[in-house]
C-alpha positions as CSV (number, residue, x, y, z in Angstrom):
1,I,-26.8,-9.8,249.9
2,E,-24.0,-9.3,252.1
3,A,-21.2,-9.5,249.3
4,V,-21.2,-9.7,245.4
5,S,-18.4,-11.4,243.2
6,G,-15.7,-8.7,241.8
7,N,-16.7,-10.9,238.1
8,L,-20.2,-10.0,237.9
9,E,-19.5,-6.2,236.7
10,R,-16.5,-8.4,234.1
11,I,-18.9,-10.3,233.6
12,F,-22.7,-9.8,233.5
13,G,-22.1,-6.1,233.4
14,Y,-23.2,-5.5,236.7
15,R,-21.9,-3.2,239.9
16,G,-21.8,-5.2,242.9
17,A,-22.8,-1.8,245.0
18,S,-26.2,-2.2,243.1
19,F,-27.1,-5.2,245.0
20,L,-26.0,-3.6,247.9
21,S,-26.8,-0.7,248.1
22,G,-31.0,-2.9,247.0
23,E,-30.9,-0.6,244.0
24,L,-30.8,-4.1,242.5
25,I,-32.8,-7.8,243.6
26,Y,-30.9,-10.0,242.2
27,S,-34.4,-12.3,242.4
28,D,-35.3,-9.4,239.2
29,L,-32.9,-10.9,237.6
30,I,-33.2,-14.0,237.0
31,H,-35.8,-16.1,234.1
32,A,-39.4,-16.5,235.1
33,E,-39.3,-20.1,234.2
34,D,-36.6,-20.5,236.6
35,V,-37.5,-18.4,239.4
36,Q,-39.5,-20.3,241.3
37,R,-37.2,-23.2,241.5
38,V,-33.7,-21.1,242.5
39,G,-36.5,-20.2,245.1
40,E,-38.0,-23.0,246.3
41,E,-33.5,-24.3,246.1
42,V,-33.1,-21.7,249.0
43,A,-35.6,-22.5,250.8
44,D,-34.5,-26.0,251.2
45,A,-31.0,-25.1,252.1
46,S,-31.8,-22.7,254.4
47,G,-33.8,-25.5,256.6
48,S,-30.5,-27.7,256.3
49,D,-27.4,-27.6,258.5
50,A,-25.8,-26.8,255.2
51,D,-23.0,-24.0,255.3
52,S,-23.5,-23.3,250.7
53,F,-25.3,-25.4,248.2
54,E,-25.1,-25.4,244.5
55,H,-27.8,-23.9,242.4
56,R,-29.0,-25.8,238.9
57,P,-28.2,-24.2,236.3
58,Y,-30.7,-21.0,235.6
59,R,-30.5,-17.9,233.4
60,I,-30.5,-14.1,233.9
61,A,-30.4,-11.1,231.9
62,D,-27.1,-9.4,231.9
63,A,-26.4,-5.4,232.0
64,A,-27.6,-5.6,228.2
65,G,-30.7,-8.0,229.0
66,E,-29.3,-11.1,227.5
67,E,-29.8,-14.3,228.4
68,R,-27.0,-15.8,230.6
69,W,-26.8,-18.9,232.3
70,V,-25.2,-19.3,235.6
71,N,-23.4,-21.7,237.8
72,D,-24.2,-20.0,240.9
73,T,-22.8,-21.4,244.0
74,T,-24.7,-19.8,247.7
75,A,-22.9,-19.7,251.3
76,I,-25.5,-19.6,254.1
77,L,-24.7,-17.0,256.7
């Protein structure tokens, strides 16, 4: 992760610096039933000519441990 939206802490309770430092790994927060599909979406898009892609909605655990649905657009650098 090279950049984190300022909304991350406000909406999910996580500090962006925790992801940038490697203290938190985003994929560890993705619901067990969604993590494989999200990974496949990343792999598929990484092998394409796209500059960005939109994931199908998936669940993550917020800082309080609550399940939250997210819509995620990823920029490929």
